[in-house]
C-alpha positions as CSV (number, residue, x, y, z in Angstrom):
1,M,0.1,-0.1,-0.4
2,K,3.0,2.2,0.9
3,T,4.3,1.7,-2.6
4,L,0.9,2.5,-4.6
5,K,0.6,5.8,-2.4
6,Y,4.0,7.0,-3.5
7,I,3.5,6.4,-7.2
8,L,0.2,8.0,-6.9
9,S,1.6,11.2,-4.9
10,L,4.3,11.4,-7.8
11,A,2.0,11.2,-10.3
12,L,-0.5,14.2,-8.4
13,V,2.6,16.4,-8.2
14,F,3.7,15.6,-12.1
15,L,-0.1,16.6,-13.2
16,V,0.2,19.9,-11.0
17,S,3.4,21.0,-12.2
18,C,2.3,20.4,-15.9
19,A,-0.7,22.6,-15.1
20,E,1.3,25.4,-13.7
21,D,3.9,25.4,-16.5
22,D,2.9,28.0,-19.0
23,N,6.0,27.6,-21.0
24,D,5.9,24.2,-22.0
25,L,2.4,23.1,-22.5
26,G,3.5,20.3,-25.1
27,F,5.6,18.7,-22.4
28,V,2.8,15.8,-21.8
29,D,2.8,14.8,-25.5
30,K,6.5,13.8,-24.7
31,V,6.4,11.8,-22.2
32,V,7.8,8.5,-22.8
33,A,8.3,5.1,-20.7
34,P,11.7,5.1,-18.6
35,T,14.9,4.6,-20.9
36,N,18.3,3.2,-20.4
37,V,17.2,0.3,-18.4
38,S,19.9,-1.6,-16.3
39,V,20.6,-3.5,-13.2
40,D,23.4,-4.1,-11.0
41,F,24.2,-7.3,-9.0
42,R,26.1,-7.5,-6.0
43,L,26.9,-11.1,-4.7
44,I,27.9,-10.8,-0.8
45,P,31.0,-12.8,-0.6
46,D,30.2,-14.9,2.7
47,N,29.3,-18.2,1.1
48,S,25.3,-17.2,2.1
49,G,24.2,-16.5,-1.7
50,L,22.6,-13.5,-1.1
51,V,22.5,-11.2,-3.8
52,K,21.7,-7.5,-3.7
53,I,19.5,-6.3,-7.1
54,T,19.4,-2.9,-7.9
55,P,17.9,-1.8,-10.9
56,N,18.3,1.9,-12.8
57,A,16.9,3.6,-15.5
58,E,16.1,7.3,-16.8
59,G,12.5,8.7,-15.9
60,A,12.1,5.7,-13.8
61,A,10.2,5.8,-10.0
62,S,9.9,1.9,-9.3
63,Y,10.9,-1.4,-10.9
64,N,9.0,-4.5,-10.9
65,I,11.0,-7.8,-10.8
66,T,9.0,-10.4,-12.4
67,S,11.1,-13.0,-12.2
68,F,14.2,-13.8,-10.0
69,G,15.1,-16.6,-12.5
70,D,15.3,-19.7,-9.8
71,G,12.2,-21.0,-10.4
72,S,10.4,-19.1,-7.2
73,D,7.0,-17.5,-8.0
74,V,8.3,-14.6,-6.0
75,S,8.4,-11.1,-7.4
76,E,8.9,-7.8,-5.7
77,V,8.7,-4.0,-6.4
78,V,11.8,-2.0,-6.1
79,M,11.4,2.2,-5.6
80,Q,14.2,3.8,-7.4
81,G,17.7,4.0,-5.9
82,E,16.6,1.1,-3.4
83,S,17.7,-2.6,-3.7
84,A,15.9,-5.9,-3.7
85,E,17.5,-8.9,-1.7
86,H,17.6,-12.6,-3.0
87,I,19.4,-16.0,-1.6
88,Y,20.6,-18.1,-4.5
89,E,22.1,-21.4,-5.0
90,E,25.2,-22.1,-7.0
91,G,24.3,-21.7,-10.6
92,V,23.4,-19.5,-13.6
93,Y,20.0,-17.1,-13.2
94,T,17.9,-15.2,-15.7
95,V,16.5,-12.1,-14.1
96,S,14.0,-9.9,-15.5
97,F,12.2,-6.9,-14.5
98,V,10.6,-3.9,-16.1
99,A,10.7,-0.2,-14.9
100,V,7.8,2.0,-14.3
101,G,7.6,5.9,-15.1
102,I,6.2,8.6,-12.7
103,T,3.1,8.5,-15.2
104,G,2.6,4.8,-15.1
105,L,4.2,4.2,-18.5
106,V,6.2,0.9,-18.6
107,S,9.3,-0.2,-20.3
108,E,9.8,-3.2,-22.1
109,E,10.9,-6.2,-19.9
110,V,14.5,-6.4,-19.4
111,T,16.8,-9.7,-18.8
112,K,20.4,-10.3,-17.3
113,E,21.9,-13.1,-16.5
114,L,23.3,-13.6,-12.9
115,V,26.1,-15.8,-12.1
116,V,26.4,-17.4,-8.9
117,S,29.4,-19.2,-7.5
118,F,31.2,-19.8,-4.3
119,R,34.6,-20.8,-5.9
120,A,37.2,-18.4,-6.1
121,P,37.6,-16.5,-9.2
122,E,40.1,-17.8,-11.7
123,N,41.8,-16.6,-15.0
124,L,41.4,-12.8,-14.1
125,E,42.3,-10.1,-17.1
126,I,42.0,-6.6,-16.7
127,K,41.6,-4.5,-19.6
128,A,42.6,-0.9,-18.7
129,E,43.1,1.7,-21.8
130,I,43.3,5.5,-22.1
131,D,40.4,7.2,-23.3
132,P,41.0,8.5,-27.0
133,A,39.1,11.5,-26.1
134,N,40.5,12.2,-22.7
135,P,44.6,11.5,-22.2
136,F,43.8,11.5,-18.4
137,Q,40.9,9.5,-18.3
138,V,41.3,5.5,-18.0
139,N,38.5,3.0,-18.8
140,V,38.7,-0.3,-16.9
141,S,36.7,-3.7,-17.7
142,A,37.5,-7.3,-16.4
143,T,36.7,-11.0,-17.2
144,A,37.5,-14.0,-14.8
145,D,36.1,-17.2,-14.7
146,Y,33.4,-17.8,-11.5
147,A,33.2,-14.0,-11.0
148,A,30.1,-12.4,-10.1
149,A,31.7,-8.8,-9.8
150,F,34.7,-6.6,-9.6
151,Q,36.1,-4.0,-7.3
152,V,38.7,-1.5,-8.8
153,F,41.5,0.5,-7.4
154,F,42.7,3.0,-9.5
155,D,45.8,3.9,-7.4
156,A,46.9,1.2,-5.3
157,S,49.3,3.2,-3.6
158,N,46.7,5.2,-1.9
159,V,45.6,3.7,1.2
160,D,42.3,5.9,1.4
161,E,41.0,5.2,-1.8
162,V,37.4,3.6,-2.0
163,A,36.9,0.9,-4.2
164,T,34.9,1.4,-7.4
165,D,32.5,-1.1,-8.1
166,L,32.6,-3.0,-11.6
167,A,30.0,-5.4,-12.7
168,L,30.2,-8.2,-15.4
169,G,30.5,-7.0,-18.9
170,E,30.8,-3.2,-18.2
171,T,33.5,-0.5,-18.0
172,V,34.3,2.2,-15.1
173,S,36.2,4.8,-15.8
174,F,38.6,7.6,-14.1
175,E,40.2,10.7,-14.8
176,Y,43.7,11.3,-13.3
177,P,44.7,15.0,-12.1
178,L,48.4,14.3,-13.4
179,V,50.8,12.2,-15.5
180,G,52.5,9.7,-14.1
181,D,52.4,6.2,-13.8
182,Y,49.7,4.5,-11.6
183,T,49.0,0.8,-10.4
184,I,45.7,-0.3,-10.9
185,K,43.9,-3.1,-8.8
186,V,41.3,-5.3,-9.8
187,I,39.9,-7.8,-7.3
188,A,37.3,-10.4,-8.6
189,L,34.7,-11.4,-6.4
190,S,32.3,-14.5,-6.2
191,G,29.6,-15.7,-3.9
192,G,32.4,-17.1,-1.9
193,V,34.7,-15.6,0.7
194,E,37.9,-15.9,-1.2
195,T,38.9,-13.4,-3.9
196,T,41.4,-12.9,-6.8
197,E,43.4,-9.8,-7.3
198,V,45.6,-8.8,-10.4
199,E,47.4,-5.4,-10.6
200,V,48.5,-3.8,-13.8
201,V,50.3,-0.3,-14.2
202,I,49.3,2.3,-16.8
203,S,50.9,5.3,-18.1
204,V,49.1,8.5,-18.3
205,T,50.5,11.2,-20.3
206,T,49.2,14.2,-22.3
207,P,49.9,14.8,-25.8
208,T,52.6,17.7,-26.3
209,K,51.4,20.2,-28.5
210,L,51.0,24.0,-28.9
211,P,50.1,26.0,-26.9
212,I,52.1,24.9,-24.1
213,D,51.5,26.1,-20.6
214,F,53.4,23.7,-18.1
215,E,50.3,23.1,-15.9
216,I,49.8,19.6,-17.1
217,F,52.8,18.6,-18.7
218,D,54.8,15.5,-19.8
219,T,58.1,16.6,-18.6
220,T,59.7,13.4,-20.2
221,V,59.4,15.3,-23.7
222,F,61.4,18.5,-22.5
223,F,65.0,18.3,-21.1
224,G,68.2,20.4,-21.3
225,F,71.5,19.6,-23.3
226,D,75.3,20.1,-23.1
227,G,75.2,21.9,-19.9
228,A,71.6,23.4,-19.6
229,S,68.8,22.2,-17.4
230,G,65.4,22.1,-18.0
231,E,62.4,21.3,-14.9
232,V,58.9,22.5,-14.4
233,I,58.5,24.2,-11.1
234,D,55.9,26.7,-9.4
235,N,56.2,30.2,-10.7
236,P,58.7,32.2,-8.6
237,D,57.5,35.5,-10.5
238,T,53.8,35.8,-10.6
239,N,53.7,39.7,-11.5
240,G,53.4,40.1,-15.1
241,N,52.5,36.0,-15.5
242,S,50.1,34.5,-13.4
243,S,50.6,31.1,-14.4
244,A,51.0,28.7,-11.6
245,K,53.8,26.3,-13.3
246,V,56.6,27.8,-15.6
247,A,59.9,26.1,-17.1
248,K,63.0,26.9,-15.3
249,I,66.4,26.7,-17.3
250,V,69.7,27.0,-15.7
251,K,72.5,27.2,-18.3
252,G,75.9,25.8,-17.0
253,G,79.0,25.2,-18.9
254,P,81.2,24.4,-20.6
255,E,79.5,24.1,-23.7
256,V,78.5,27.6,-25.3
257,W,75.6,26.2,-27.1
258,A,73.8,24.4,-24.3
259,G,70.0,24.7,-24.8
260,N,66.6,23.3,-24.2
261,V,64.2,21.0,-26.5
262,I,60.6,20.0,-26.4
263,V,59.6,16.9,-28.8
264,A,55.9,17.6,-29.7
265,S,53.9,14.6,-29.9
266,A,53.0,15.2,-33.7
267,P,54.8,17.9,-36.5
268,I,53.5,21.4,-35.7
269,D,51.0,22.8,-38.1
270,F,52.7,25.9,-39.5
271,S,50.3,26.4,-42.7
272,V,48.6,29.4,-41.3
273,K,49.9,30.3,-37.9
274,K,53.5,31.4,-38.5
275,L,54.5,32.8,-35.4
276,I,55.7,31.6,-32.1
277,K,55.0,33.7,-29.2
278,L,56.5,32.9,-25.5
279,N,56.7,34.4,-22.4
280,V,60.3,34.7,-21.1
281,W,62.0,36.2,-17.7
282,S,65.7,36.8,-18.0
283,P,67.8,38.0,-15.4
284,R,69.3,40.8,-17.4
285,A,69.0,43.5,-20.0
286,G,70.0,42.9,-23.7
287,G,70.2,39.0,-23.9
288,K,69.6,37.1,-26.8
289,L,67.3,34.2,-27.4
290,L,67.9,31.9,-30.3
291,F,64.8,30.0,-31.3
292,K,64.9,26.6,-33.5
293,L,62.1,24.6,-35.0
294,E,63.7,21.2,-36.2
295,N,62.3,18.0,-37.7
296,L,62.1,14.9,-35.5
297,D,64.5,12.6,-37.4
298,D,66.7,15.2,-39.5
299,A,68.6,17.8,-37.5
300,N,69.4,19.4,-41.1
301,I,66.1,20.2,-41.4
302,F,65.4,23.4,-39.5
303,I,64.6,27.1,-39.3
304,E,66.0,29.4,-36.4
305,K,65.7,32.8,-35.3
306,E,67.5,35.0,-32.8
307,V,65.7,37.9,-30.8
308,T,67.0,40.5,-28.3
309,L,65.2,40.3,-24.8
310,T,64.3,43.3,-22.8
311,G,65.1,41.2,-19.5
312,N,65.8,42.9,-16.0
313,S,64.2,40.0,-13.9
314,A,61.0,40.9,-15.6
315,W,58.5,38.6,-17.7
316,E,58.1,39.7,-21.8
317,E,56.3,38.4,-24.3
318,V,58.7,37.2,-27.3
319,T,57.3,37.3,-30.8
320,I,59.1,35.5,-33.1
321,D,58.1,35.3,-37.0
322,F,58.5,32.2,-38.9
323,S,56.8,33.5,-42.1
324,D,59.6,32.3,-44.3
325,I,59.3,28.8,-43.1
326,D,59.4,25.9,-45.7
327,T,55.8,24.2,-44.9
328,S,56.8,21.5,-47.2
329,Q,59.3,20.2,-44.2
330,T,57.9,18.8,-41.0
331,Y,59.0,20.5,-37.6
332,Q,58.3,18.8,-34.1
333,K,61.1,19.9,-31.8
334,L,61.4,23.3,-30.2
335,V,64.6,24.2,-29.6
336,W,66.0,27.5,-27.6
337,F,69.4,28.7,-26.6
338,F,70.2,31.4,-24.3
339,D,73.0,33.5,-25.2
340,F,74.1,30.9,-27.8
341,G,77.9,31.6,-28.1
342,T,78.6,32.2,-24.6
343,A,79.2,29.8,-22.0
344,G,77.0,29.9,-18.7
345,D,78.1,29.1,-15.2
346,G,75.0,28.0,-13.6
347,S,74.8,30.9,-11.4
348,A,71.5,32.9,-11.1
349,D,72.5,35.2,-13.9
350,W,71.9,32.1,-16.0
351,T,68.9,31.4,-14.6
352,F,65.8,31.7,-16.8
353,Y,62.0,31.3,-17.1
354,V,60.0,30.1,-20.1
355,D,56.0,29.8,-20.2
356,N,53.3,30.1,-22.6
357,I,54.4,28.8,-25.6
358,K,51.7,29.4,-28.5
359,Q,51.2,30.1,-32.0
360,D,49.8,33.1,-33.7
361,F,48.9,34.5,-36.8
362,A,51.3,36.9,-38.8
363,G,48.9,39.2,-39.6
364,V,46.0,41.2,-38.2
365,V,42.6,40.3,-37.2
366,V,39.3,41.8,-38.4
367,S,35.9,41.4,-37.2
368,Q,32.3,42.0,-37.9
369,M,30.0,42.9,-34.7
370,L,27.0,40.5,-34.6
371,Q,25.6,42.0,-31.4
372,D,26.9,44.3,-28.4
373,F,23.7,44.6,-26.5
374,E,24.0,48.4,-26.6
375,G,21.2,49.3,-28.8
376,T,17.8,47.4,-28.9
377,P,18.3,44.2,-27.1
378,P,17.8,41.0,-29.2
379,A,14.5,38.5,-28.6
380,F,16.0,36.1,-26.3
381,T,14.5,32.2,-26.0
382,D,15.4,30.7,-23.3
383,F,15.0,27.0,-22.6
384,G,15.8,24.1,-20.3
385,D,14.6,25.8,-17.4
386,I,17.1,28.8,-16.8
387,A,16.0,32.2,-15.7
388,P,14.7,34.7,-18.6
389,T,18.2,36.2,-20.2
390,E,18.2,39.9,-19.9
391,V,20.3,42.7,-21.1
392,I,21.7,44.7,-17.8
393,T,24.4,47.3,-17.0
394,N,27.8,45.8,-16.9
395,P,28.4,44.9,-13.4
396,D,32.1,44.7,-13.8
397,A,33.0,47.2,-16.8
398,S,36.6,46.4,-16.6
399,G,39.9,44.5,-18.2
400,I,38.9,43.9,-21.8
401,N,35.2,44.6,-21.3
402,T,34.3,48.4,-20.5
403,S,31.1,48.3,-22.6
404,A,27.8,49.8,-20.9
405,N,25.8,46.8,-21.3
406,V,26.0,43.1,-21.3
407,A,23.8,40.0,-21.5
408,Q,23.1,38.0,-18.0
409,F,22.6,34.4,-18.1
410,T,21.3,32.7,-15.0
411,K,21.5,28.7,-14.8
412,S,18.4,28.6,-12.2
413,S,18.8,25.9,-9.7
414,G,17.6,22.8,-11.2
415,A,18.1,24.1,-14.7
416,R,19.2,21.3,-17.2
417,F,22.7,21.2,-17.9
418,W,21.8,21.8,-21.5
419,G,19.7,25.1,-20.6
420,G,20.4,28.0,-22.7
421,T,19.4,30.6,-24.7
422,F,19.5,31.8,-28.4
423,F,18.5,34.7,-30.7
424,G,18.0,35.7,-34.2
425,L,20.3,37.2,-36.6
426,S,19.2,39.9,-39.5
427,E,21.1,37.9,-42.2
428,P,23.0,34.5,-42.1
429,L,26.7,34.6,-41.0
430,D,29.0,35.1,-43.6
431,L,31.5,32.3,-43.0
432,D,33.0,32.3,-46.2
433,T,34.9,35.7,-45.0
434,F,34.8,34.9,-41.4
435,K,35.9,31.6,-39.8
436,S,35.5,32.1,-36.2
437,I,33.1,33.7,-33.4
438,S,34.5,35.6,-30.4
439,V,32.5,36.3,-27.2
440,K,33.4,38.1,-24.2
441,T,32.5,36.1,-21.3
442,W,32.3,36.5,-17.4
443,S,32.5,33.6,-15.2
444,P,32.7,33.3,-11.5
445,R,35.2,30.2,-12.0
446,T,37.4,28.6,-14.3
447,G,36.8,25.5,-16.2
448,V,33.4,26.2,-17.2
449,N,32.3,24.5,-20.6
450,V,30.7,27.2,-22.7
451,R,29.3,25.6,-25.8
452,L,28.3,28.1,-28.9
453,K,26.1,26.8,-31.4
454,I,25.1,28.4,-34.7
455,E,21.9,26.9,-36.4
456,N,19.5,27.6,-39.5
457,S,16.2,28.9,-37.8
458,N,14.4,27.1,-40.5
459,N,15.8,23.8,-40.3
460,S,16.9,22.8,-36.8
461,D,18.8,19.8,-38.1
462,E,21.4,22.3,-40.0
463,F,23.9,23.7,-36.9
464,H,27.2,23.5,-35.9
465,E,28.5,23.8,-32.3
466,I,32.0,24.3,-30.4
467,D,33.0,24.1,-27.1
468,A,35.4,26.4,-25.1
469,L,36.4,26.2,-21.4
470,T,36.7,29.7,-19.4
471,T,40.3,30.0,-17.8
472,V,39.8,33.1,-15.7
473,A,37.4,33.7,-12.8
474,N,35.6,36.7,-11.7
475,S,36.9,38.7,-14.9
476,W,35.9,39.3,-18.4
477,E,37.9,37.1,-20.7
478,E,37.2,36.7,-24.8
479,L,36.5,33.0,-26.0
480,E,36.9,32.0,-29.8
481,F,35.0,29.4,-31.3
482,D,36.2,28.0,-34.8
483,F,33.4,27.3,-37.1
484,T,35.9,26.4,-40.1
485,D,34.4,22.9,-40.3
486,A,30.9,23.9,-40.5
487,Q,28.9,23.1,-43.3
488,P,27.8,25.8,-45.5
489,F,24.1,26.3,-44.3
490,N,22.3,29.5,-43.7
491,Y,23.4,30.2,-40.2
492,D,21.0,32.7,-38.8
493,R,20.7,31.9,-35.0
494,I,23.2,32.1,-32.2
495,V,22.7,29.5,-29.3
496,I,24.8,29.9,-26.2
497,F,25.0,27.6,-23.3
498,F,27.2,28.1,-19.9
499,D,28.3,24.9,-18.0
500,F,27.2,22.4,-20.6
501,D,27.9,19.2,-18.8
502,P,25.6,16.4,-18.0
503,N,27.1,16.2,-14.6
504,N,25.8,19.9,-13.8
505,P,22.3,20.8,-13.3
506,G,21.8,24.3,-12.6
507,D,22.8,25.6,-9.3
508,G,21.9,29.3,-9.8
509,T,25.3,30.6,-10.8
510,V,25.1,33.6,-13.0
511,Y,27.4,34.5,-15.9
512,Y,27.4,37.4,-18.3
513,F,28.3,37.6,-22.1
514,D,29.0,40.2,-24.8
515,E,30.4,41.4,-28.1
516,I,29.8,38.7,-30.2
517,Q,32.0,39.0,-33.1
518,L,32.6,37.2,-36.6
519,V,36.3,37.3,-36.5
520,A,38.9,36.8,-39.4
521,T,42.5,36.8,-39.7
522,V,44.0,38.5,-43.0
523,L,47.7,37.2,-42.9
524,D,50.6,39.7,-44.1
525,F,51.8,38.6,-47.6
526,P,55.4,39.0,-47.8
527,L,56.6,40.7,-50.9
528,Q,60.4,40.8,-50.8
529,D,62.6,39.9,-47.9
530,F,65.9,39.7,-50.0
531,E,66.7,35.9,-48.5
532,G,66.8,34.5,-51.9
533,V,67.2,35.7,-55.5
534,A,67.8,39.6,-55.2
535,P,65.7,41.6,-57.3
536,A,67.3,43.6,-60.2
537,F,67.3,46.7,-58.9
538,T,67.0,50.2,-61.0
539,D,68.9,53.2,-59.4
540,F,68.4,56.7,-60.4
541,G,69.3,60.1,-59.3
542,D,73.0,59.6,-59.1
543,I,72.6,57.3,-55.8
544,A,75.0,54.3,-55.6
545,P,74.1,51.2,-56.8
546,T,71.5,49.2,-54.4
547,E,72.8,46.0,-53.3
548,V,71.9,42.8,-51.1
549,I,74.4,42.7,-48.2
550,A,74.7,40.5,-44.9
551,N,72.4,42.4,-42.2
552,P,74.9,44.7,-40.5
553,D,72.9,45.0,-37.6
554,A,70.8,41.8,-36.8
555,S,69.0,42.8,-33.7
556,G,65.6,44.4,-32.3
557,I,62.7,43.4,-34.9
558,N,64.9,42.3,-37.5
559,S,67.4,39.2,-37.4
560,S,67.2,38.1,-40.9
561,A,70.3,37.4,-42.6
562,N,70.3,39.6,-45.5
563,V,68.8,43.1,-46.1
564,A,69.3,45.7,-49.1
565,Q,71.7,48.7,-48.7
566,F,70.8,52.3,-50.0
567,T,73.5,54.5,-50.0
568,K,72.8,58.3,-50.9
569,S,76.1,59.2,-52.6
570,S,77.6,62.9,-52.0
571,G,75.9,65.2,-54.2
572,A,73.2,62.7,-55.4
573,Q,69.7,64.5,-55.8
574,F,67.5,64.7,-53.4
575,W,64.9,62.5,-55.4
576,G,67.3,59.8,-56.0
577,G,66.1,56.4,-55.1
578,T,65.6,52.9,-56.6
579,F,62.8,50.4,-57.5
580,F,62.3,46.8,-58.6
581,G,59.5,44.9,-60.0
582,L,56.7,42.4,-58.9
583,A,55.8,39.0,-60.3
584,E,52.2,40.1,-60.0
585,P,50.2,43.2,-59.5
586,L,49.8,44.2,-55.8
587,D,46.4,43.0,-54.4
588,L,44.9,45.9,-52.9
589,D,41.4,44.7,-52.8
590,T,42.7,42.3,-50.0
591,F,45.4,44.7,-48.3
592,K,45.2,48.2,-48.1
593,S,48.9,48.9,-46.7
594,I,52.6,47.9,-47.5
595,S,55.2,47.6,-44.4
596,V,58.7,47.9,-44.7
597,K,61.5,47.5,-42.3
598,T,64.3,50.6,-42.2
599,W,67.6,51.4,-40.5
600,S,68.5,55.2,-40.3
601,P,71.6,56.7,-38.8
602,R,69.1,59.3,-37.5
603,T,65.3,59.9,-36.8
604,G,63.2,62.6,-39.0
605,V,64.4,61.1,-42.2
606,N,61.6,60.9,-44.8
607,V,60.9,57.8,-46.5
608,R,58.9,57.7,-49.5
609,L,57.4,54.4,-50.7
610,K,55.7,54.6,-54.4
611,I,54.1,52.1,-56.1
612,E,53.7,52.2,-59.8
613,N,52.4,50.5,-63.0
614,S,55.6,49.7,-65.3
615,N,53.7,49.9,-68.2
616,N,52.4,53.4,-67.6
617,S,54.6,55.8,-65.5
618,D,51.4,58.0,-64.9
619,E,49.8,55.5,-62.8
620,F,51.2,55.5,-59.4
621,H,50.5,56.3,-55.8
622,E,53.2,57.5,-53.3
623,I,53.1,57.8,-49.5
624,D,55.7,59.5,-47.2
625,A,56.9,58.5,-43.1
626,L,59.3,59.8,-41.2
627,T,62.0,57.6,-39.4
628,T,61.4,57.5,-35.4
629,V,64.7,55.8,-34.3
630,A,68.3,56.0,-35.0
631,N,70.9,53.4,-35.4
632,S,67.9,50.7,-35.0
633,W,65.4,48.9,-37.1
634,E,61.9,50.0,-37.1
635,E,58.9,49.0,-39.4
636,L,57.1,51.7,-41.4
637,V,53.7,51.2,-42.6
638,F,52.6,53.4,-45.8
639,D,48.6,53.2,-46.1
640,F,47.6,52.9,-49.6
641,T,43.7,53.2,-49.0
642,D,43.2,56.1,-51.4
643,A,45.3,54.4,-54.3
644,Q,43.4,54.4,-57.4
645,S,43.0,51.0,-59.0
646,F,45.5,50.5,-61.3
647,N,48.1,47.4,-62.1
648,Y,50.9,48.5,-59.5
649,D,53.6,46.1,-60.0
650,R,56.7,48.1,-59.4
651,I,57.9,49.3,-55.6
652,V,59.9,52.5,-55.5
653,L,61.8,53.7,-52.4
654,F,63.4,57.0,-51.4
655,F,65.4,57.9,-48.3
656,D,65.6,61.5,-47.2
657,F,63.4,63.1,-50.0
658,D,63.8,66.8,-49.2
659,P,64.7,69.1,-51.5
660,N,66.9,70.8,-49.3
661,N,68.7,67.7,-48.8
662,P,71.1,66.4,-51.5
663,G,73.1,63.3,-51.0
664,D,75.5,63.4,-48.8
665,G,76.7,59.8,-48.5
666,T,74.8,58.6,-45.9
667,V,74.1,54.9,-45.7
668,Y,70.4,53.5,-44.9
669,Y,69.1,49.9,-45.3
670,F,65.5,48.4,-46.0
671,D,64.2,44.9,-45.7
672,E,60.8,42.8,-45.5
673,F,58.3,44.3,-47.6
674,K,54.8,43.0,-46.9
675,L,51.3,43.9,-48.0
676,T,49.5,44.0,-44.7
677,N,46.1,45.6,-43.1
C-alpha cells in the first residue's frame, strides 16, 4: 500500500507541475516510458548466496522484478535508488524486470544473466585503456571465471581510496589529475569468501602540442642538453605572468651551445599560424634568445631566429616570426638557446624561465560585430529551465570589457545542464569571409564549459557547435570558437550555453556575455625579404648601386640574414631612389597597406614609398613616412587605401626625400616588404 501511495503522489505532483507550466504546454505529449534500463548485481562474498539487485533507468520511479530466475513465484517492487535482496544456490540465473515511470508508463521487459558461484575466481584479466578523447581518463573492464563482480582501485598506492564497483560486462572510468605511472588493482568477487586480485600499471601522459603552459605537462619530453638543465617548477614571479607552473632553465658550462628542447607529439602545423609567441623571464637586459624549429628525425631540416630580450628580471612576451618557414617540411622539435655562443656558469645570472609557448597569426585580425547589446536588445528565447536572459548594465566594466551593457545568463537552481538561450540574426553568418566567432564572457570560476551553437532557424538539423572552457574567474575574457568545419548552411541563429556538462544541473550561478563578433585573420603577404634571389634594382638620381648584403645589425625586430643597402652618394639628387619589379600586381583589394623595415642613422628622415604601373608611369601612388629611431630597425607602414585601382607591379623607394637635402653619402638599409592591413 505504501508503494501505491508513493506512485500516486508522484503522479499528482507531475500533473500539478504540468498545469502550472505555461511555458511548456506540449510537455505531456513528450512523456515516454523509462529509458536506458539496467541492473547491477552485488553477490555478498560470505558463502550465503545473498545477492543485492539494484535496477536503474532514466525517468523511472519504481521497478517490478517479475522473475528472480530461480523457479520461485516471488516478485518484488523496488523503488528508484533501492535494492532487492534474494538468496540463490550456486548456478546461472536470468533475472527479469520492468521499469515504471511516474506517469505509469512501463518499459519493455529487461533480462540479465546472474552467475552465482562460491568458488574463488580464476583467470582474472584486466583491460585498462586510456580514453581516446581524454588522455587523463582510463577505462577499466575485467573478466574472470566464476566471478560475479569486481572492485577496482585506480591507485593502489593510495590507502584511503574507496573501491569502485564494476559489474560483469561493464566498464568504469577514472580521470587522473596528473601525468604519471599508476598501479590499478582489480579484485574479482564471487559468492565465496575467497577473492582473486591482479594489478596492472598504466602510464598517463598528455599529448605535447601547442599551446604549452606547463600546468599539466609531460616532463619526459622536455630536457636540457650540453650543460643546460630543464625542469617544471612553481612560478617564482607571478608579476606579469600569473601561471602556476613555468619551465626553469639554468645554463651551465662548458658548452656555449647549451640549450633546451621540447619534442611535440606530432608535427606542428605552420600552414596558417606562422608566429611563435612565448613568455620569457631573463635576469639581465639585452640577452639573446635563439629559437629553432627542427625536424624530428633530420637535424639538418630546421629554421631558427634570434631575438633580443628586454630582460631585467621581469616577464615579457617574445614574438618570433617564422613567415618564411618551408611548409613542405615537418617540424616537431622546439629548441632554444639563451645567449648562444657564451658559456653559462649555472649561477643566478644564468637562470631563465619560459612559459606559455603558442602559435599566432602573422597578420591582423578583422571582425564584424554581430551583437553588443548597446542598442535595441535582441529577442531571447530561453530553454531548459534557466532564468530569462536579460540585458543589464555591465556589472564589471573593467579589463577587456568596459562596454555599458551586457547580457546576463542565470542558470537557475535545478535547470537542465543543456539549458541555454538563443537569438536571431538579421542575415545569415558570412562564414566565407570569417571563420570564427568570438564572445566576451564572465564566469565566477574557471573550467566552465561554454558551448556556442549556430543554426538555421528554418531547419534545426542544420547546425554546428563548438565548446570552449573559461580560463579566468570573476573577470572578462574573450573566447574564440572556430567554425572552419561548419557546413555551408544558412546560419541565422546564435545559441549559447554555460556549464554545458551532464554532471552539472543548474545551481543558480550567474554568467555574463557580450560582444559577439565574426572574426577573420588576414595574413600579411610577403613581397620581398632579400633571402633568396635578389631582385634587379634600378637606381636613379645619382645614388650608389643598391645591393643585397649581410644584415649589419641583426637585432631588435630584424634578425634576418640579408637586407638591402641604400647609399645616398654625396651630391646625389634629393629625389634619388631605387625600384624593383614584382611578379604580379599588388592585391590592394585584400590589403590596404605596405610595411617595410628600415634602418637609418638618424630620426626624422623622410622615407617615400611609391607604387606604380611598369607599363604606364602616370599610374602611381606614393606615401611619405618619417623615421622615429636612430641606428636601429623599425617598421614603417604606408597606407594605400586611397590609391586608384591600377595594376601596381613596381615598388620605388626614396630615403631623405627632401628638396633641401642633396645626397651626403649617408647609408640606409631596408628589408621585408609586406602587404598588410
